[in-house]
C-alpha positions as CSV (number, residue, x, y, z in Angstrom):
1,M,90.4,88.2,85.5
2,D,92.1,91.6,86.1
3,L,90.3,93.2,89.1
4,F,93.1,94.7,91.1
5,R,95.8,95.9,88.7
6,E,96.0,99.4,90.4
7,Q,96.4,97.8,93.9
8,F,99.2,95.5,92.8
9,T,101.0,98.3,91.0
10,F,100.8,100.6,94.1
11,I,101.9,97.8,96.5
12,N,104.8,96.8,94.3
13,D,106.0,100.4,94.0
14,W,105.6,101.0,97.7
15,L,107.6,97.8,98.6
16,A,110.3,98.8,96.1
17,A,110.7,102.2,97.8
18,R,110.8,100.6,101.3
19,E,113.3,98.0,100.1
20,R,115.6,100.8,98.9
21,S,115.3,102.7,102.2
22,G,116.1,99.5,104.1
23,E,112.8,99.5,106.0
24,L,111.4,96.4,104.4
25,R,112.1,93.1,106.3
26,H,111.6,89.6,104.8
27,L,110.6,87.3,107.7
28,D,111.9,83.7,107.2
29,A,108.9,81.6,108.0
30,N,110.3,78.3,106.7
31,V,112.2,77.5,109.9
32,L,109.2,78.1,112.2
33,A,107.3,75.1,113.6
34,P,103.5,75.2,113.2
35,W,101.8,77.3,115.9
36,P,99.2,75.4,117.9
37,A,95.5,76.2,117.4
38,A,93.3,77.8,120.0
39,G,90.3,75.7,119.3
40,Q,88.2,78.8,118.9
41,R,88.7,79.7,122.6
42,N,91.0,82.6,122.1
43,L,90.0,85.4,124.5
44,V,92.8,87.9,125.1
45,I,91.7,90.6,127.6
46,G,93.0,92.8,130.4
47,Q,96.4,92.1,131.8
48,D,96.8,89.1,129.4
49,I,97.3,91.6,126.5
50,A,101.0,91.9,125.4
51,V,100.5,93.8,122.2
52,E,97.4,95.4,120.6
53,L,97.3,95.8,116.9
54,G,95.0,98.1,114.9
55,H,93.0,99.7,117.7
56,P,90.4,102.0,116.3
57,D,92.2,105.0,117.6
58,D,95.6,104.0,116.1
59,G,94.7,103.1,112.5
60,S,93.9,99.8,110.8
61,V,93.7,98.6,107.2
62,A,93.3,95.0,106.1
63,F,92.4,93.6,102.7
64,L,93.0,90.8,100.2
65,V,93.7,91.1,96.5
66,W,94.3,88.4,93.9
67,R,95.5,88.0,90.3
68,E,96.4,85.4,87.8
69,S,99.8,83.8,88.3
70,T,102.5,84.9,85.9
71,D,104.5,81.7,86.5
72,D,104.3,78.5,88.6
73,D,106.0,80.1,91.7
74,R,104.8,78.5,94.9
75,G,104.7,79.4,98.6
76,G,105.0,83.0,99.6
77,R,106.7,85.6,101.7
78,T,106.0,87.5,104.9
79,L,107.0,91.1,104.6
80,L,107.2,93.6,107.5
81,V,107.7,97.4,107.7
82,G,107.9,98.5,111.3
83,P,108.6,96.8,114.7
84,D,107.9,93.1,115.2
85,L,105.9,92.0,118.2
86,P,108.8,91.5,120.7
87,M,109.8,95.1,120.2
88,A,106.3,96.3,121.0
89,K,105.5,94.5,124.3
90,G,103.1,96.6,126.3
91,Q,102.2,98.8,123.4
92,R,99.5,99.5,120.8
93,L,100.5,99.6,117.2
94,P,98.8,100.8,114.1
95,F,98.4,97.8,111.8
96,A,98.0,97.1,108.1
97,K,97.7,93.6,106.7
98,V,97.6,93.0,103.0
99,V,97.3,89.5,101.5
100,M,98.3,89.2,97.9
101,I,97.2,86.0,96.2
102,Q,98.5,84.6,92.9
103,G,96.4,81.8,91.4
104,R,95.2,80.3,88.2
105,G,92.0,79.8,86.3
106,F,90.1,82.9,87.5
107,D,87.2,83.7,85.1
108,A,83.9,85.5,85.0
109,D,82.0,82.5,86.2
110,N,84.1,81.3,89.1
111,T,85.7,84.5,90.5
112,H,82.9,85.4,92.9
113,A,82.8,81.9,94.4
114,R,86.5,81.9,94.7
115,Y,86.5,85.2,96.5
116,R,84.1,83.8,99.1
117,Q,86.5,80.9,99.6
118,L,89.5,83.2,100.0
119,E,87.6,85.4,102.5
120,A,86.7,82.3,104.6
121,V,90.4,81.5,104.9
122,R,91.3,85.1,105.8
123,Y,89.0,85.1,108.8
124,G,89.4,81.4,109.7
125,I,93.0,81.7,111.1
126,D,92.9,80.2,114.6
127,L,96.2,80.6,116.5
128,R,96.7,80.2,120.3
129,G,97.1,83.6,121.9
130,Y,96.1,85.6,118.9
131,M,92.6,87.2,119.0
132,M,91.3,89.0,116.0
133,R,88.2,91.1,115.6
134,A,87.6,92.0,112.0
135,A,85.1,94.3,110.2
136,S,85.3,93.0,106.6
137,Q,82.9,95.7,105.3
138,V,85.3,98.4,106.2
139,N,88.6,96.4,105.7
140,R,89.8,96.7,109.3
141,E,91.3,94.3,111.8
142,W,91.8,94.8,115.5
143,S,93.8,92.1,117.1
144,R,95.6,91.2,120.3
145,V,98.5,89.0,121.2
146,S,98.7,87.4,124.7
147,Q,101.5,87.6,127.1
148,A,101.9,83.8,127.0
149,A,102.0,83.7,123.2
150,L,104.7,86.4,123.0
151,A,106.8,84.6,125.6
152,D,106.4,81.4,123.7
153,G,107.8,83.0,120.5
154,F,104.7,84.3,118.6
155,R,105.9,86.7,115.9
156,F,104.6,88.2,112.7
157,G,106.5,85.5,110.9
158,V,104.2,82.9,112.7
159,L,101.1,84.8,111.6
160,G,102.4,85.2,108.0
161,Q,103.3,81.5,107.8
162,A,99.9,80.4,109.0
163,L,98.2,82.6,106.4
164,I,100.5,81.4,103.6
165,E,99.9,77.8,104.5
166,A,96.1,78.2,104.7
167,F,95.8,80.0,101.4
168,T,98.1,77.7,99.5
169,T,96.2,74.6,100.4
170,I,93.4,75.9,98.1
171,D,93.8,74.1,94.8
172,F,93.7,77.3,92.6
173,V,96.2,79.3,94.7
174,N,99.9,79.1,93.8
175,R,101.3,81.8,96.0
176,A,100.3,84.0,98.9
177,D,102.4,87.0,100.1
178,V,101.6,88.8,103.3
179,L,102.6,92.4,104.0
180,M,102.3,93.8,107.5
181,V,102.9,97.4,108.4
182,T,103.3,98.7,112.0
183,S,105.7,101.6,111.4
184,S,103.3,104.5,111.8
185,R,99.7,105.5,111.4
186,A,100.6,107.5,108.3
187,D,102.1,104.4,106.7
188,V,99.1,102.3,107.6
189,M,96.6,104.8,106.3
190,T,98.5,105.0,103.0
191,F,96.7,101.8,102.1
192,R,93.2,103.1,103.0
193,P,92.3,104.4,99.5
194,L,93.4,101.0,98.1
195,A,91.2,99.2,100.6
196,D,88.2,101.4,99.8
197,R,88.6,100.6,96.1
198,V,88.8,96.9,96.9
199,T,85.5,97.3,98.8
200,Q,83.9,99.0,95.8
201,V,85.1,96.2,93.4
202,I,83.8,93.5,95.7
203,R,80.4,95.2,96.1
204,A,80.1,95.5,92.4
205,M,81.0,91.8,92.0
206,N,78.5,90.8,94.7
207,K,75.8,92.8,93.1
208,M,76.3,91.2,89.7
209,S,76.2,87.8,91.2
210,V,72.7,88.1,92.7
211,E,70.8,90.5,90.5
212,M,68.8,89.2,87.6
213,D,68.5,92.5,85.8
214,L,71.7,94.6,85.4
215,D,70.4,98.1,85.3
216,C,73.7,99.9,84.9
217,G,72.1,103.3,84.2
218,S,70.8,103.5,87.8
219,C,73.6,101.7,89.6
220,T,76.0,103.8,91.7
221,L,78.7,101.3,91.1
222,A,78.6,101.6,87.3
223,P,81.7,103.9,87.2
224,V,83.7,101.2,89.1
225,C,82.6,98.5,86.6
226,E,83.6,100.7,83.7
227,A,87.1,101.3,85.1
228,V,88.0,97.7,86.0
229,D,88.7,95.3,83.2
230,G,87.6,92.2,85.1
231,L,84.3,93.7,86.2
232,R,83.5,94.6,82.5
233,A,84.2,91.0,81.6
234,M,81.9,89.7,84.3
235,R,79.1,92.1,83.3
236,R,79.4,90.9,79.7
237,A,79.2,87.3,80.8
238,R,76.1,88.0,82.9
239,E,74.4,89.8,80.1
240,N,75.1,86.9,77.7
241,E,73.7,84.4,80.2
242,R,70.5,86.5,80.6
243,A,70.1,87.4,76.9
Protein backbone atom coordinates (compact mmCIF):
# COMPACT_ATOMS: atom_id res chain seq x y z
CA MET A 1 0.00 0.00 0.00
CA ASP A 2 1.65 3.20 -1.21
CA LEU A 3 0.18 6.03 0.86
CA PHE A 4 3.16 8.24 1.67
CA ARG A 5 5.49 8.19 -1.32
CA GLU A 6 5.83 11.99 -1.45
CA GLN A 7 6.60 12.20 2.28
CA PHE A 8 9.34 9.56 2.14
CA THR A 9 10.86 11.21 -0.94
CA PHE A 10 10.95 14.62 0.75
CA ILE A 11 12.36 13.23 4.01
CA ASN A 12 15.09 11.24 2.25
CA ASP A 13 16.14 14.26 0.18
CA TRP A 14 16.14 16.51 3.26
CA LEU A 15 18.21 14.02 5.24
CA ALA A 16 20.70 13.65 2.39
CA ALA A 17 21.18 17.43 2.28
CA ARG A 18 21.69 17.61 6.04
CA GLU A 19 24.12 14.72 5.88
CA ARG A 20 26.17 16.57 3.27
CA SER A 21 26.18 19.73 5.38
CA GLY A 22 27.32 17.83 8.46
CA GLU A 23 24.22 18.77 10.46
CA LEU A 24 22.73 15.28 10.69
CA ARG A 25 23.70 13.20 13.72
CA HIS A 26 23.14 9.46 14.11
CA LEU A 27 22.50 8.75 17.77
CA ASP A 28 23.76 5.35 18.90
CA ALA A 29 20.92 3.83 20.88
CA ASN A 30 22.29 0.30 21.11
CA VAL A 31 24.52 1.06 24.08
CA LEU A 32 21.74 2.63 26.14
CA ALA A 33 20.08 0.76 28.98
CA PRO A 34 16.26 0.73 28.95
CA TRP A 35 14.86 3.87 30.56
CA PRO A 36 12.49 3.26 33.49
CA ALA A 37 8.78 3.81 33.03
CA ALA A 38 6.87 6.51 34.85
CA GLY A 39 3.81 4.40 35.52
CA GLN A 40 1.57 7.06 33.98
CA ARG A 41 2.48 9.48 36.78
CA ASN A 42 4.62 11.80 34.72
CA LEU A 43 3.84 15.38 35.66
CA VAL A 44 6.65 17.83 34.82
CA ILE A 45 5.81 21.41 35.84
CA GLY A 46 7.31 24.59 37.22
CA GLN A 47 10.89 24.50 38.42
CA ASP A 48 11.11 20.79 37.62
CA ILE A 49 11.23 21.57 33.86
CA ALA A 50 14.73 21.25 32.39
CA VAL A 51 13.86 21.48 28.67
CA GLU A 52 10.58 22.23 26.92
CA LEU A 53 10.01 20.93 23.39
CA GLY A 54 7.47 22.11 20.83
CA HIS A 55 5.81 24.86 22.87
CA PRO A 56 2.97 26.34 20.77
CA ASP A 57 4.91 29.60 20.42
CA ASP A 58 8.06 27.86 19.18
CA GLY A 59 6.87 25.45 16.50
CA SER A 60 5.94 21.78 16.63
CA VAL A 61 5.35 19.08 14.02
CA ALA A 62 4.92 15.36 14.73
CA PHE A 63 3.67 12.62 12.44
CA LEU A 64 4.07 9.00 11.48
CA VAL A 65 4.33 7.48 8.02
CA TRP A 66 4.75 3.90 6.85
CA ARG A 67 5.61 1.92 3.76
CA GLU A 68 6.24 -1.61 2.61
CA SER A 69 9.73 -2.89 3.45
CA THR A 70 12.11 -3.18 0.53
CA ASP A 71 14.19 -5.78 2.38
CA ASP A 72 14.34 -7.60 5.71
CA ASP A 73 16.31 -4.88 7.48
CA ARG A 74 15.46 -4.77 11.19
CA GLY A 75 15.80 -2.27 14.03
CA GLY A 76 16.08 1.42 13.27
CA ARG A 77 18.01 4.65 13.71
CA THR A 78 17.55 7.79 15.77
CA LEU A 79 18.49 10.86 13.73
CA LEU A 80 18.91 14.38 15.10
CA VAL A 81 19.34 17.80 13.52
CA GLY A 82 19.93 20.45 16.14
CA PRO A 83 20.98 20.45 19.80
CA ASP A 84 20.49 17.41 22.01
CA LEU A 85 18.88 17.86 25.42
CA PRO A 86 22.02 18.47 27.54
CA MET A 87 22.89 21.45 25.32
CA ALA A 88 19.45 22.99 25.88
CA LYS A 89 19.06 22.93 29.66
CA GLY A 90 16.81 25.76 30.77
CA GLN A 91 15.59 26.42 27.23
CA ARG A 92 12.58 25.92 25.02
CA LEU A 93 13.24 24.33 21.64
CA PRO A 94 11.15 24.02 18.48
CA PHE A 95 10.54 20.35 17.87
CA ALA A 96 9.78 18.05 14.97
CA LYS A 97 9.44 14.30 15.45
CA VAL A 98 8.94 12.10 12.41
CA VAL A 99 8.56 8.33 12.75
CA MET A 100 9.17 6.29 9.58
CA ILE A 101 7.90 2.72 9.66
CA GLN A 102 8.88 -0.06 7.28
CA GLY A 103 6.68 -3.13 7.47
CA ARG A 104 5.21 -5.96 5.47
CA GLY A 105 1.82 -7.16 4.32
CA PHE A 106 -0.05 -3.83 4.17
CA ASP A 107 -3.15 -4.12 1.99
CA ALA A 108 -6.49 -2.45 1.41
CA ASP A 109 -8.19 -4.56 4.08
CA ASN A 110 -5.77 -4.25 6.98
CA THR A 111 -4.10 -0.84 6.62
CA HIS A 112 -6.66 1.13 8.62
CA ALA A 113 -6.52 -1.27 11.56
CA ARG A 114 -2.72 -1.27 11.42
CA TYR A 115 -2.66 2.52 11.43
CA ARG A 116 -4.69 2.54 14.65
CA GLN A 117 -2.24 0.08 16.19
CA LEU A 118 0.73 2.23 15.20
CA GLU A 119 -0.92 5.37 16.58
CA ALA A 120 -1.53 3.65 19.91
CA VAL A 121 2.20 2.92 20.18
CA ARG A 122 3.10 6.46 19.19
CA TYR A 123 1.13 7.91 22.10
CA GLY A 124 1.79 5.08 24.53
CA ILE A 125 5.43 5.89 25.31
CA ASP A 126 5.82 6.13 29.10
CA LEU A 127 9.27 7.31 30.21
CA ARG A 128 10.14 8.65 33.64
CA GLY A 129 10.73 12.38 33.51
CA TYR A 130 9.32 12.84 30.00
CA MET A 131 5.84 14.36 29.77
CA MET A 132 4.15 14.63 26.38
CA ARG A 133 0.98 16.44 25.42
CA ALA A 134 -0.07 15.57 21.89
CA ALA A 135 -2.71 16.87 19.50
CA SER A 136 -2.96 14.12 16.90
CA GLN A 137 -5.54 15.92 14.79
CA VAL A 138 -3.05 18.72 14.06
CA ASN A 139 0.14 16.62 14.24
CA ARG A 140 1.80 18.47 17.10
CA GLU A 141 3.56 17.44 20.28
CA TRP A 142 4.44 19.59 23.27
CA SER A 143 6.71 17.82 25.72
CA ARG A 144 8.85 18.47 28.77
CA VAL A 145 11.92 16.82 30.26
CA SER A 146 12.45 17.01 34.00
CA GLN A 147 15.57 18.21 35.78
CA ALA A 148 16.02 14.78 37.36
CA ALA A 149 15.69 12.94 34.04
CA LEU A 150 18.24 15.20 32.36
CA ALA A 151 20.66 14.74 35.26
CA ASP A 152 20.20 10.96 35.04
CA GLY A 153 21.13 10.92 31.35
CA PHE A 154 17.86 11.31 29.43
CA ARG A 155 18.73 12.18 25.82
CA PHE A 156 17.02 12.07 22.46
CA GLY A 157 18.77 8.73 21.95
CA VAL A 158 16.77 7.36 24.89
CA LEU A 159 13.49 8.59 23.42
CA GLY A 160 14.38 7.29 19.97
CA GLN A 161 15.36 3.88 21.31
CA ALA A 162 12.11 3.59 23.28
CA LEU A 163 10.08 4.36 20.17
CA ILE A 164 12.07 1.96 17.97
CA GLU A 165 11.71 -0.87 20.47
CA ALA A 166 7.98 -0.26 20.92
CA PHE A 167 7.22 -0.18 17.20
CA THR A 168 9.39 -3.16 16.26
CA THR A 169 7.61 -5.41 18.76
CA ILE A 170 4.60 -5.24 16.39
CA ASP A 171 4.62 -8.35 14.23
CA PHE A 172 4.25 -6.55 10.88
CA VAL A 173 6.94 -3.91 11.56
CA ASN A 174 10.50 -4.59 10.43
CA ARG A 175 12.07 -1.23 11.07
CA ALA A 176 11.35 2.13 12.70
CA ASP A 177 13.50 5.22 12.12
CA VAL A 178 12.98 8.35 14.22
CA LEU A 179 13.98 11.83 13.07
CA MET A 180 14.01 14.68 15.59
CA VAL A 181 14.68 18.31 14.63
CA THR A 182 15.46 21.09 17.11
CA SER A 183 17.71 23.33 14.99
CA SER A 184 15.25 26.16 14.29
CA ARG A 185 11.59 26.96 13.93
CA ALA A 186 12.10 27.27 10.17
CA ASP A 187 13.56 23.76 9.96
CA VAL A 188 10.74 22.35 12.06
CA MET A 189 8.01 24.06 10.07
CA THR A 190 9.52 22.73 6.83
CA PHE A 191 7.68 19.54 7.73
CA ARG A 192 4.28 21.18 8.29
CA PRO A 193 3.03 20.69 4.68
CA LEU A 194 3.99 17.00 4.90
CA ALA A 195 2.15 16.63 8.20
CA ASP A 196 -0.94 18.35 6.79
CA ARG A 197 -0.92 15.97 3.83
CA VAL A 198 -0.61 12.99 6.18
CA THR A 199 -3.68 14.29 8.03
CA GLN A 200 -5.63 14.45 4.77
CA VAL A 201 -4.65 10.88 3.85
CA ILE A 202 -5.63 9.59 7.29
CA ARG A 203 -8.97 11.40 7.18
CA ALA A 204 -9.73 9.90 3.79
CA MET A 205 -8.79 6.44 5.03
CA ASN A 206 -10.91 6.85 8.17
CA LYS A 207 -13.88 7.99 6.11
CA MET A 208 -13.66 5.02 3.77
CA SER A 209 -13.49 2.65 6.73
CA VAL A 210 -16.80 3.79 8.27
CA GLU A 211 -19.03 4.98 5.43
CA MET A 212 -21.27 2.48 3.72
CA ASP A 213 -21.85 4.60 0.61
CA LEU A 214 -18.79 6.18 -1.00
CA ASP A 215 -20.17 9.31 -2.66
CA CYS A 216 -16.94 10.61 -4.17
CA GLY A 217 -18.71 13.33 -6.12
CA SER A 218 -19.61 15.24 -2.97
CA CYS A 219 -16.57 14.36 -0.86
CA THR A 220 -14.07 17.14 -0.18
CA LEU A 221 -11.32 14.51 0.17
CA ALA A 222 -11.83 13.08 -3.32
CA PRO A 223 -8.81 14.95 -4.77
CA VAL A 224 -6.62 13.35 -2.09
CA CYS A 225 -7.86 9.87 -2.97
CA GLU A 226 -7.25 10.49 -6.64
CA ALA A 227 -3.68 11.60 -6.01
CA VAL A 228 -2.60 8.77 -3.69
CA ASP A 229 -2.18 5.26 -5.14
CA GLY A 230 -2.94 3.47 -1.89
CA LEU A 231 -6.18 5.36 -1.31
CA ARG A 232 -7.36 4.53 -4.83
CA ALA A 233 -6.70 0.86 -4.11
CA MET A 234 -8.63 1.06 -0.84
CA ARG A 235 -11.55 2.76 -2.55
CA ARG A 236 -11.68 0.06 -5.26
CA ALA A 237 -11.63 -2.62 -2.56
CA ARG A 238 -14.52 -0.98 -0.69
CA GLU A 239 -16.52 -0.57 -3.88
CA ASN A 240 -16.03 -4.26 -4.71
CA GLU A 241 -17.14 -5.27 -1.20
CA ARG A 242 -20.33 -3.21 -1.46
CA ALA A 243 -21.17 -4.09 -5.07
